[in-house]
C-alpha positions as CSV (number, residue, x, y, z in Angstrom):
1,M,-43.9,-115.3,-7.9
2,E,-47.4,-116.4,-5.5
3,P,-46.8,-119.4,-3.2
4,V,-49.0,-122.6,-3.7
5,I,-51.4,-122.7,-1.2
6,Q,-53.0,-125.7,-0.3
7,N,-57.3,-126.4,0.0
8,P,-58.3,-125.5,3.2
9,A,-60.5,-129.2,2.8
10,E,-57.0,-130.8,2.4
11,P,-55.1,-132.0,5.3
12,R,-52.7,-129.6,6.4
13,R,-49.2,-129.4,4.4
14,H,-45.8,-128.3,5.4
15,K,-45.0,-125.5,4.4
16,I,-41.4,-125.1,2.6
17,M,-39.6,-122.0,1.7
18,L,-37.9,-121.7,-1.3
19,V,-35.3,-119.0,-1.7
20,D,-33.2,-118.4,-4.9
21,D,-32.6,-115.5,-7.2
22,N,-32.5,-117.4,-10.2
23,I,-36.3,-117.5,-11.7
24,S,-36.1,-121.0,-13.9
25,N,-35.0,-122.7,-10.2
26,L,-38.0,-120.8,-8.8
27,S,-40.2,-122.3,-11.1
28,I,-38.5,-125.9,-11.4
29,G,-38.5,-125.9,-7.7
30,R,-42.0,-125.3,-7.1
31,S,-43.3,-127.9,-9.5
32,M,-41.0,-130.4,-8.2
33,L,-42.8,-129.5,-4.9
34,K,-45.9,-128.3,-5.3
35,E,-48.1,-132.0,-4.7
36,H,-46.6,-132.5,-1.1
37,Y,-46.0,-129.2,0.4
38,E,-47.1,-125.5,0.8
39,V,-44.4,-123.6,-1.4
40,Y,-43.9,-120.1,-1.0
41,P,-41.2,-119.0,-4.0
42,I,-38.8,-116.5,-2.5
43,P,-36.2,-114.2,-5.2
44,S,-33.7,-112.8,-2.6
45,G,-32.9,-113.2,1.4
46,R,-34.5,-110.0,1.9
47,K,-37.7,-110.9,0.8
48,L,-37.4,-113.8,2.9
49,F,-36.9,-111.7,6.2
50,D,-39.8,-110.1,4.6
51,T,-41.8,-113.1,4.6
52,L,-41.1,-114.7,7.8
53,G,-42.8,-111.5,9.3
54,H,-46.3,-113.5,8.5
55,V,-45.5,-117.1,7.7
56,T,-43.4,-119.8,9.9
57,P,-42.1,-122.5,7.7
58,E,-41.4,-126.1,8.7
59,L,-38.1,-125.8,6.2
60,I,-36.2,-123.4,3.7
61,L,-34.8,-124.2,1.3
62,L,-32.2,-122.0,0.6
63,D,-29.4,-121.2,-2.0
64,I,-26.1,-119.9,-1.6
65,L,-24.9,-117.7,-4.7
66,M,-27.4,-114.4,-4.4
67,P,-26.6,-111.4,-4.8
68,E,-26.7,-108.7,-1.8
69,M,-26.8,-111.1,0.3
70,D,-25.7,-114.7,0.3
71,G,-27.1,-118.0,2.0
72,F,-24.5,-117.6,4.4
73,E,-25.5,-114.7,5.4
74,V,-28.7,-115.4,5.3
75,I,-28.1,-118.6,7.6
76,K,-26.3,-116.5,10.1
77,I,-28.9,-114.2,11.0
78,L,-31.7,-116.9,10.6
79,K,-29.4,-118.9,13.4
80,A,-29.5,-115.4,15.9
81,D,-32.9,-114.9,15.5
82,P,-34.7,-116.7,18.6
83,R,-37.9,-116.9,16.2
84,F,-36.7,-118.6,13.5
85,Q,-33.1,-120.1,15.0
86,D,-35.2,-124.1,15.2
87,I,-36.6,-124.1,11.4
88,P,-34.2,-126.2,9.1
89,V,-31.9,-125.2,6.4
90,I,-31.1,-127.5,3.0
91,F,-28.5,-125.5,0.8
92,L,-28.8,-125.3,-2.9
93,T,-26.2,-125.6,-4.8
94,S,-24.2,-125.8,-7.9
95,R,-20.9,-125.8,-5.7
96,S,-19.3,-129.2,-5.2
97,D,-16.2,-128.0,-2.9
98,E,-15.6,-129.4,0.2
99,R,-14.8,-125.7,1.6
100,S,-18.5,-124.8,0.9
101,E,-20.2,-127.3,2.3
102,L,-18.2,-127.4,5.5
103,E,-18.7,-123.6,6.0
104,G,-22.7,-123.8,5.6
105,L,-22.6,-127.1,8.0
106,S,-21.3,-125.1,10.3
107,L,-23.0,-122.1,10.4
108,G,-26.4,-124.5,10.9
109,A,-27.5,-126.1,8.0
110,L,-29.0,-129.8,7.9
111,D,-28.0,-130.6,4.4
112,Y,-27.0,-130.2,0.9
113,V,-28.2,-130.5,-2.6
114,T,-27.0,-129.6,-5.5
115,K,-28.1,-128.5,-8.6
116,P,-29.6,-128.9,-11.1
117,F,-32.6,-130.7,-8.9
118,S,-33.4,-134.4,-9.0
119,A,-36.7,-134.4,-8.2
120,P,-36.8,-137.7,-6.4
121,L,-33.6,-136.9,-4.3
122,L,-35.0,-133.9,-2.8
123,L,-38.4,-134.7,-2.0
124,Q,-36.5,-137.7,0.0
125,R,-34.0,-135.4,1.5
126,I,-37.1,-132.8,2.3
127,K,-39.3,-135.7,4.0
128,N,-36.0,-137.1,5.9
129,H,-35.2,-133.8,7.7
130,L,-38.8,-132.8,8.1
131,L,-39.6,-136.3,10.3
132,I,-36.5,-135.7,12.1
133,N,-37.5,-132.1,13.4
134,T,-41.1,-133.3,14.0
135,Q,-39.8,-135.7,15.9
136,K,-37.8,-133.5,17.7
137,R,-40.6,-130.8,18.5
138,A,-42.6,-134.2,20.1
139,L,-39.5,-135.1,22.0
140,R,-39.4,-131.7,23.0
141,M,-42.9,-131.5,24.0
142,Y,-42.7,-134.4,25.8
143,N,-39.7,-133.7,27.8
144,D,-41.2,-130.2,28.5
145,N,-44.8,-132.4,30.0
146,L,-42.7,-134.8,31.8
147,E,-40.4,-132.1,33.5
148,Q,-44.0,-130.3,34.5
149,M,-45.1,-133.6,35.6
150,V,-42.2,-134.7,37.7
151,Q,-42.2,-131.2,39.4
152,A,-45.9,-131.5,40.5
153,K,-44.9,-134.9,41.7
154,T,-41.9,-133.0,43.6
155,R,-44.5,-130.3,45.1
156,Q,-46.9,-133.0,46.1
157,V,-44.4,-135.3,48.3
158,L,-42.8,-131.6,49.6
159,E,-46.3,-130.9,50.5
160,L,-46.5,-134.7,52.0
161,Q,-43.5,-134.0,54.0
162,N,-43.6,-131.4,55.5
163,S,-47.3,-132.0,56.7
164,V,-46.0,-135.1,58.1
165,I,-43.4,-133.2,59.9
166,S,-45.5,-130.9,61.2
167,T,-47.8,-133.4,62.7
168,L,-45.3,-135.0,64.3
169,A,-43.8,-131.7,65.9
170,D,-47.9,-131.6,66.9
171,M,-47.7,-134.5,68.6
172,L,-44.4,-133.5,70.7
173,E,-46.0,-130.2,71.6
174,Y,-49.4,-131.7,72.7
175,R,-47.4,-133.7,75.5
176,D,-46.9,-130.6,77.4
177,D,-49.1,-127.0,77.0
178,E,-45.8,-125.5,78.5
179,T,-43.6,-125.6,75.7
180,G,-46.1,-125.3,72.8
181,G,-44.6,-123.5,70.0
182,H,-41.2,-124.6,70.7
183,V,-39.8,-126.8,68.0
184,F,-41.4,-124.0,65.6
185,R,-39.3,-121.0,67.3
186,T,-36.5,-123.1,67.2
187,Q,-36.8,-124.0,63.6
188,K,-37.2,-120.2,62.8
189,Y,-34.5,-118.7,65.1
190,L,-31.5,-121.8,63.0
191,E,-33.0,-120.2,60.0
192,I,-32.2,-116.2,60.9
193,M,-28.3,-117.5,62.0
194,L,-28.6,-119.6,59.1
195,N,-28.9,-116.3,56.7
196,K,-26.7,-114.5,59.3
197,L,-23.7,-117.0,58.7
198,L,-24.7,-116.9,54.5
199,E,-24.5,-113.1,54.6
200,T,-21.0,-112.8,56.1
201,G,-19.4,-116.2,54.6
202,L,-18.5,-117.8,57.6
203,Y,-18.1,-121.4,57.3
204,H,-18.5,-122.0,53.8
205,D,-17.2,-124.8,53.6
206,E,-19.2,-126.6,56.0
207,L,-22.3,-125.0,54.4
208,S,-20.8,-125.9,51.1
209,V,-21.5,-129.7,51.7
210,I,-25.1,-129.2,53.6
211,D,-28.8,-129.6,51.4
212,L,-29.8,-125.9,52.5
213,D,-32.9,-126.7,51.1
214,F,-33.8,-129.2,54.1
215,L,-31.6,-128.1,57.1
216,V,-34.5,-125.6,58.0
217,P,-37.2,-127.9,57.3
218,S,-35.6,-131.1,59.0
219,A,-35.1,-128.8,62.6
220,L,-38.7,-129.2,63.2
221,L,-37.8,-133.1,64.0
222,H,-34.6,-132.3,66.6
223,D,-36.8,-133.5,69.4
224,I,-38.4,-136.7,68.0
225,G,-36.7,-138.7,70.7
226,K,-38.8,-137.6,73.0
227,I,-41.8,-139.6,72.1
228,A,-40.1,-142.4,74.1
229,V,-39.9,-139.9,76.9
230,S,-42.0,-140.4,80.0
231,D,-44.7,-138.1,80.8
232,A,-43.8,-138.0,84.4
233,I,-40.3,-136.7,83.5
234,L,-41.5,-134.8,81.1
235,R,-43.8,-133.0,82.8
236,K,-42.2,-133.3,85.9
237,P,-42.6,-129.7,88.1
238,G,-39.0,-129.2,89.5
239,P,-35.4,-130.5,88.4
240,L,-34.9,-134.1,87.0
241,D,-32.7,-136.4,89.6
242,K,-29.8,-138.6,88.0
243,E,-31.6,-141.6,86.8
244,E,-34.2,-139.3,85.2
245,F,-31.8,-136.9,83.6
246,E,-30.0,-140.0,81.9
247,E,-33.6,-141.2,80.6
248,M,-34.1,-137.5,79.5
249,K,-31.1,-137.5,77.2
250,K,-31.7,-140.8,76.0
251,H,-33.5,-139.1,73.4
252,A,-31.2,-137.5,71.5
253,R,-30.0,-140.8,70.5
254,Q,-33.6,-142.4,70.5
255,G,-34.6,-139.3,67.9
256,A,-31.5,-140.3,65.5
257,E,-32.1,-144.0,65.5
258,A,-36.1,-143.2,64.7
259,I,-34.6,-141.1,61.8
260,E,-32.4,-143.6,60.5
261,R,-35.0,-146.4,60.8
262,I,-36.9,-144.5,58.4
263,A,-33.9,-143.5,56.4
264,A,-33.8,-147.9,55.8
265,K,-36.6,-148.1,54.7
266,N,-36.8,-145.3,51.7
267,I,-34.0,-143.8,49.5
268,E,-31.4,-141.9,51.4
269,H,-32.3,-138.1,51.4
270,S,-30.4,-135.2,52.5
271,F,-33.5,-134.1,54.6
272,L,-33.3,-137.0,56.7
273,T,-29.0,-136.5,56.8
274,C,-29.8,-133.5,58.2
275,A,-32.5,-134.3,60.6
276,R,-30.7,-137.2,62.0
277,K,-27.6,-134.7,62.4
278,I,-29.2,-132.6,64.3
279,A,-31.2,-134.6,66.3
280,R,-28.5,-136.5,67.6
281,S,-25.7,-133.6,68.0
282,H,-27.9,-130.6,69.3
283,H,-27.0,-131.7,72.8
284,E,-23.2,-131.5,72.1
285,K,-21.4,-129.3,73.9
286,W,-18.3,-127.2,72.7
287,D,-16.0,-128.3,75.6
288,G,-16.8,-131.8,75.1
289,T,-19.3,-132.5,78.0
290,G,-22.3,-133.0,76.3
291,Y,-24.3,-136.1,75.3
292,P,-25.0,-138.5,73.7
293,D,-21.5,-138.7,71.6
294,G,-19.1,-136.1,73.7
295,L,-17.9,-134.4,70.7
296,A,-16.1,-131.5,70.9
297,G,-15.6,-128.2,68.9
298,Y,-15.5,-129.3,65.3
299,D,-16.7,-132.6,65.5
300,I,-20.0,-131.3,65.9
301,P,-21.7,-131.0,62.9
302,L,-22.7,-127.2,62.3
303,E,-26.2,-128.5,61.9
304,G,-25.9,-129.3,65.3
305,R,-23.9,-126.3,67.1
306,L,-26.7,-124.1,65.1
307,M,-29.9,-126.1,67.1
308,A,-27.7,-125.9,70.4
309,I,-28.2,-122.2,70.4
310,A,-31.3,-122.1,69.0
311,D,-33.1,-125.1,71.4
312,V,-31.2,-123.4,74.5
313,Y,-32.3,-120.0,73.8
314,D,-35.9,-121.2,73.7
315,A,-36.3,-122.9,76.8
316,L,-34.2,-120.5,78.6
317,I,-37.6,-117.4,77.5
318,S,-40.4,-120.4,77.6
319,D,-42.0,-121.4,81.2
320,R,-40.7,-124.7,81.4
321,P,-43.0,-127.2,84.8
322,Y,-39.2,-126.5,86.4
323,K,-38.9,-122.4,86.2
324,K,-39.9,-119.5,84.9
325,A,-39.3,-117.6,81.5
326,F,-36.1,-115.2,81.8
327,P,-36.3,-112.4,79.9
328,P,-34.8,-112.1,76.8
329,E,-31.6,-110.0,78.0
330,E,-30.6,-112.0,80.8
331,A,-31.0,-115.5,78.0
332,R,-28.8,-113.6,75.8
333,K,-26.1,-112.9,78.4
334,I,-26.2,-116.8,79.2
335,I,-25.9,-117.9,75.6
336,E,-22.8,-115.5,75.6
337,D,-21.5,-116.2,78.5
338,G,-21.7,-119.4,77.3
339,R,-19.3,-119.0,74.2
340,G,-16.5,-121.5,73.8
341,R,-17.2,-123.8,76.5
342,H,-21.1,-125.1,75.5
343,F,-21.4,-123.7,72.6
344,D,-19.2,-122.4,69.1
345,P,-17.9,-119.0,70.1
346,I,-18.4,-117.9,66.3
347,L,-22.0,-119.1,65.9
348,V,-22.2,-117.4,69.4
349,D,-21.1,-114.0,68.1
350,I,-23.6,-114.3,65.2
351,F,-26.3,-114.9,67.7
352,L,-25.7,-111.6,69.4
353,E,-26.1,-109.9,66.2
354,V,-29.0,-111.1,65.5
355,S,-30.6,-111.8,68.8
356,A,-32.9,-108.9,68.5
357,D,-35.1,-111.1,65.5
358,F,-34.7,-113.9,68.1
359,E,-37.1,-111.8,70.5
360,S,-39.5,-110.4,67.5
361,V,-40.5,-114.7,66.6
362,V,-41.1,-115.0,70.2
363,Y,-43.6,-111.9,69.6
364,E,-45.0,-113.0,66.3
365,F,-45.4,-116.5,67.5
366,A,-47.5,-115.2,70.2
367,R,-49.7,-112.6,68.3
368,S,-50.5,-115.7,65.7
369,K,-51.2,-118.4,68.5
370,N,-52.9,-115.4,71.0
371,G,-53.8,-112.4,69.0
372,E,-52.4,-109.1,69.1
373,G,-53.5,-108.1,73.3
374,V,-52.5,-111.4,74.5
375,A,-49.7,-111.7,72.4
376,E,-48.2,-108.0,74.2
377,E,-49.4,-109.2,77.0
378,A,-46.9,-112.6,76.8
379,L,-44.1,-110.5,75.2
380,E,-43.9,-108.1,78.3
381,R,-44.1,-111.0,80.9
382,V,-41.2,-112.8,79.0
383,S,-39.5,-109.3,79.3
384,L,-40.0,-109.2,83.2
385,G,-39.5,-112.6,83.7
386,L,-42.4,-113.3,85.2
């Protein structure tokens, strides 16, 4: 039996496949539907799957009692195939027992229509289910588009955030040429140690409550409080006296307070939480002699304990107004000696495992900033402590 095909000049009509082994039922159903739909009369389940290979309907009217492959077998195959599982199915049946209806609905059928057909009832059932399916598709498309818009907006916000952070970090660097690159190198050191921690499984419980997507980016703000420190102190070509040191120490608290003010004017965010903890706690010491709060041991946030090693290492291998750079092996030894006093002993062990990667960061930063030849010279200078 040939399908009823619409005139190309007419508005598009929904495609409906009518599957029944009874030719009389196919003829009756076709006559009822042909004025409203593009109808494909199909005499068996096997023929249905042949037709689905080149035509996709908006709805299938499926007889239950058919030889070789009954309606229950057909719908199981339909719902198991990603190509066909979303096509609505209405069962056609001469049965009126509750068990058959329940079985069909549990397999994914939307509805039952009892034979012999009532034309008004059949048309209304089809109309209702096609409308529901159209609305579902529209909602799915809307949700997909909305998700894409949200993802695009999130990328824009993150790009803006990273741009602002990088600019703030650059402002800190420009205040002192001798410490150029410090905040960017320390961020890389932190990332190296964090990856090693994740690899070993150490501090799993503490890491599980930290939003790791924001831990490394937020490290760029660890010294943001230095904006409030005078150039006379930052650039002093010698050790700070007691009063100057007390003034310098304020930068940890001032940095955290600046981030808190940002958080107070915006929705609290994991990025700001990480940044605040790092800014405030990266000068705390394991033995409790650090600042600004004199925290000790595990009372110091893990973010601050990690940053403490990254910060001190970079200070040691860098020229500063009051000192020349230490060679990497000497910086490594100083941090190792601070195990259990200045630094978390477990994190010192992690640092010792990845210290060669720290040296690579110094070299890569010099190469990207100054070129290969200058980078080699810089690396040799640092190695010799010159």
